[in-house]
C-alpha positions in Angstrom: 72.9 123.0 85.0 73.0 122.4 88.6 69.7 123.9 90.6 69.5 125.1 94.1 68.9 122.4 96.9 66.8 125.2 99.2 66.9 123.3 102.4 70.3 122.3 102.6 71.7 125.5 101.0 73.8 122.8 98.5 73.8 122.5 94.7 71.9 119.5 93.3 73.4 118.4 89.9 70.8 117.7 87.5 73.7 117.4 84.4 76.6 114.9 84.3 79.6 115.3 82.0 81.4 112.6 80.7 84.9 112.4 80.6 84.9 110.1 77.7 88.5 110.2 75.9 88.6 113.8 76.6 92.2 112.9 77.9 93.6 111.6 74.4 92.5 114.6 72.0 94.9 113.3 69.7 93.0 110.0 69.4 89.5 111.4 68.8 89.2 110.5 65.0 90.9 107.2 65.2 88.3 106.3 68.1 85.0 107.6 66.2 86.0 105.4 63.3 86.6 102.3 65.2 83.6 102.9 67.6 81.4 103.5 64.2 82.8 100.2 63.0 82.5 98.2 65.9 78.8 99.2 66.5 78.1 99.0 62.6 79.3 95.1 62.6 77.8 94.3 66.4 74.3 95.8 65.3 74.2 93.9 61.7 76.1 90.9 63.3 73.4 90.6 65.6 70.3 91.3 63.7 71.6 89.2 61.0 71.4 86.4 63.8 67.8 87.3 64.8 66.8 87.0 61.2 68.1 83.7 60.3 67.4 81.7 63.4 64.0 83.4 63.1 63.0 82.6 59.5 64.9 79.1 59.4 63.1 76.2 60.6 66.0 74.1 61.0 67.7 76.4 63.8 64.8 76.1 65.7 66.4 74.4 68.7 67.1 75.4 72.3 71.0 76.4 71.3 69.8 79.0 68.4 66.7 80.2 70.5 69.3 80.8 73.6 71.7 82.3 70.9 68.8 85.0 69.3 68.2 86.1 72.8 71.9 86.8 73.6 71.5 88.4 70.4 69.0 90.7 71.6 71.0 91.7 74.4 74.1 92.9 72.8 71.9 94.7 70.8 70.9 96.5 74.0 73.9 96.7 75.6 75.3 98.5 72.6 72.9 100.5 71.6 72.4 101.9 75.2 76.0 103.2 75.2 77.9 103.6 71.6 75.2 105.9 70.2 76.2 108.6 72.8 80.1 108.0 72.5 79.8 108.4 68.8 78.1 111.9 69.5 80.8 112.8 72.2 83.7 111.8 70.0 81.7 113.7 66.7 80.9 117.0 68.5 82.1 116.8 71.8 78.5 116.7 73.4 79.8 115.1 76.5 77.0 115.9 79.0 74.1 113.8 79.9 70.7 114.5 82.5 70.2 112.8 85.4 67.7 111.3 83.8 69.2 110.1 80.8 72.4 109.0 83.1 69.9 106.8 85.0 67.9 105.4 81.7 71.3 104.3 80.4 72.3 103.1 83.9 69.3 100.8 84.1 69.4 99.0 80.3 73.4 98.8 80.6 72.5 96.5 84.0 69.7 94.9 82.5 71.7 94.0 79.3 74.8 92.8 81.0 73.3 91.3 83.9 70.8 89.2 81.6 74.3 88.0 79.4 76.0 86.9 82.8 73.0 84.7 83.3 71.6 83.6 80.2 75.8 82.4 79.6 74.9 80.6 82.8 71.6 78.5 80.8 73.7 78.4 77.9 76.3 76.7 79.4 73.6 74.0 81.2 72.0 73.5 77.5 75.7 72.4 76.3 75.6 70.0 79.7 72.4 68.5 79.0 73.5 68.0 74.9 77.1 66.5 75.8 76.1 64.6 79.1 72.7 63.8 78.6 72.3 63.2 74.9 69.6 60.7 74.8 67.1 62.9 76.9 68.1 66.0 75.4 64.8 66.6 73.3 62.7 65.8 76.7 64.7 67.9 79.0 65.1 71.0 77.0 61.5 71.3 75.8 60.0 74.4 74.2 58.4 75.1 77.8 61.0 75.1 79.8 63.4 77.2 76.9 60.6 80.1 77.2 60.2 79.7 81.2 64.6 79.7 81.4 64.6 82.8 79.0 61.6 84.6 80.7 63.3 84.6 83.8 66.5 85.7 83.3 65.1 89.1 81.4 62.5 89.3 84.3 64.8 88.2 87.1 67.8 91.2 85.7 64.9 93.5 84.8 64.3 94.0 88.5 68.0 93.6 90.0 68.5 96.6 87.6 65.5 98.7 88.5 66.9 98.2 92.5 70.2 99.3 91.5 69.0 102.2 89.3 66.5 103.4 91.9 68.9 103.0 94.9 71.2 105.3 93.1 68.6 107.5 91.8 67.8 108.6 95.3 71.5 109.7 95.9 72.3 113.3 96.4 75.3 114.5 93.7 76.3 117.9 95.1 79.0 118.2 92.6 81.8 117.8 91.2 79.7 116.3 88.3 82.3 114.8 86.1 82.0 110.6 85.1 85.0 109.7 85.0 84.5 107.2 82.0 82.5 107.2 78.5 79.0 106.0 79.8 76.9 105.7 83.3 78.3 103.3 85.2 78.0 102.4 89.2 81.2 102.9 91.0 82.2 106.1 89.0 78.6 107.6 90.4 78.7 106.3 93.7 82.2 108.3 94.2 80.3 111.4 93.0 77.9 111.3 95.4 77.6 113.3 98.9 74.9 111.4 100.5 75.7 108.0 102.1 76.1 105.1 99.3 76.0 102.2 102.1 72.5 100.7 100.9 73.7 101.1 96.9 76.8 99.5 97.9 75.5 96.9 99.6 73.3 95.8 96.7 76.0 96.3 94.2 78.4 93.5 96.0 75.2 91.4 96.6 74.6 91.8 92.5 78.8 91.3 91.9 78.7 88.0 94.1 75.2 86.8 92.0 76.5 87.3 88.9 80.0 87.3 88.7 80.2 85.0 91.6 77.6 82.0 91.7 77.2 82.3 87.9 80.5 81.9 87.0 80.9 78.6 89.5 77.5 77.2 88.1 79.0 77.4 84.7 82.9 76.3 85.7 80.6 73.1 87.2 78.7 72.5 83.9 81.9 72.7 81.9 83.5 70.2 84.4 80.9 67.4 83.8 81.5 68.4 79.9 84.9 67.9 80.0 84.9 64.8 81.6 82.0 63.3 79.3 83.9 64.8 76.2 87.1 62.8 77.6 85.6 59.7 78.1 85.2 59.7 74.1 86.7 56.6 72.9 87.3 58.2 69.2 89.4 61.5 68.2 86.2 62.1 65.8 83.9 62.1 68.6 85.4 64.2 70.9 86.5 66.7 68.2 82.3 66.9 67.3 81.7 67.3 71.0 83.7 69.9 71.9 83.0 71.8 68.8 79.5 72.2 70.4 80.6 73.9 73.3 83.8 75.8 72.3 82.1 79.1 70.5 80.2 79.5 74.1 83.6 78.8 76.3 85.3 81.7 74.0 82.4 83.9 74.9 82.2 83.1 78.4 86.3 83.7 78.8 86.1 87.0 77.1 82.7 88.5 78.9 84.1 87.1 82.4 87.2 88.2 82.3 86.0 92.2 81.0 83.3 91.9 84.1 85.8 90.7 86.4 87.9 93.9 86.0 85.4 96.1 85.7 83.3 95.0 88.7 84.9 92.3 91.0 87.0 95.0 92.9 86.4 97.5 95.6 84.9 101.6 94.7 87.8 102.8 96.7 90.3 101.1 94.2 88.4 102.2 91.2 90.7 102.8 88.5 89.2 105.3 85.5 91.6 104.0 82.9 91.3 100.2 83.8 87.1 100.4 83.6 87.3 102.4 80.1 89.5 99.7 79.1 87.2 96.5 80.1 84.1 98.8 79.6 85.1 99.1 75.4 85.6 95.1 76.1 82.0 94.2 77.1 80.4 97.0 75.6 81.8 97.0 71.7 84.3 94.6 71.5 81.9 91.4 73.0 78.4 92.5 71.0 81.0 92.3 67.9 82.7 89.3 68.5 79.9 87.3 69.7 78.1 86.8 66.1 81.4 86.0 64.7 82.4 83.0 67.2 79.4 81.6 67.1 78.5 81.9 63.3 82.1 81.7 61.6 82.4 77.5 62.4 78.7 76.8 62.3 77.8 75.0 59.2 74.2 74.8 60.1 73.9 78.3 60.5 76.0 79.3 57.0 73.6 76.7 55.1 70.7 78.7 56.5 72.2 81.8 55.6 72.8 80.8 52.1 69.2 80.0 51.6 67.9 83.4 52.7 70.8 85.2 51.1 71.9 83.8 47.9 75.0 85.7 47.8 76.1 84.1 51.1 75.7 80.5 49.4 78.9 78.7 49.6 
């Protein structure tokens, strides 16, 4: 409900209305079922990765250590958004408080930016494994892996705090309808009745770093990886080398495609329908597909899973 802002004689919005998928009421039940299945699969799949890697000494390597961090980020991302979506579809409760909106925004930006930065770190890990195999153990030491992972979490938490704080200082005088199914920066900037200049600059800088610089670093890593693979003489050697990075390459392609469509565009050209589609990709589909992509063809993981759960043993 709005409350009075006495000095300016305007109303200050304290509750937002999430538009969600209300423009398609006939799809409410099918969407409820789809999102419930996706959320369940994302939780089960990513929790399974964390459990298997943690309990299996044979998987205590840099690649699986970073995969555990990715699984934690996926759980944070999907749990920040989908429970509210399910409540909205099941009971039509689409309101969210200003504080709840800022909290959702903070954890979403934190998990999303962390995933982009971690994918770059994982690309570097694959570069060292394929291009510097004899030095892999010394270069990717436990200490370095811990520093890289902690740096990703801390840097992205700081970035999310700054973006959220800037948005929290804006004035929202109405309307209060967010044309999305979760709180996101572009639609919130469009609703503000105060200057969004500083927040827009910070958003552009974040987009340039996470969507631009990290993407270029990932491309450079894979440029060296592909060149190294092509120099391998045997077809079997090429196949094995490519199999170690193919899963990561698929995840990078899917995630960056969604992020570029959602964020790498001016706020003025914001499209609600396009943003909802890309939002589904990186808050629901990507966290669900990542465990499947990384584990379906991974013999080491399936062997470790079979040891922990006899029912899953080949």
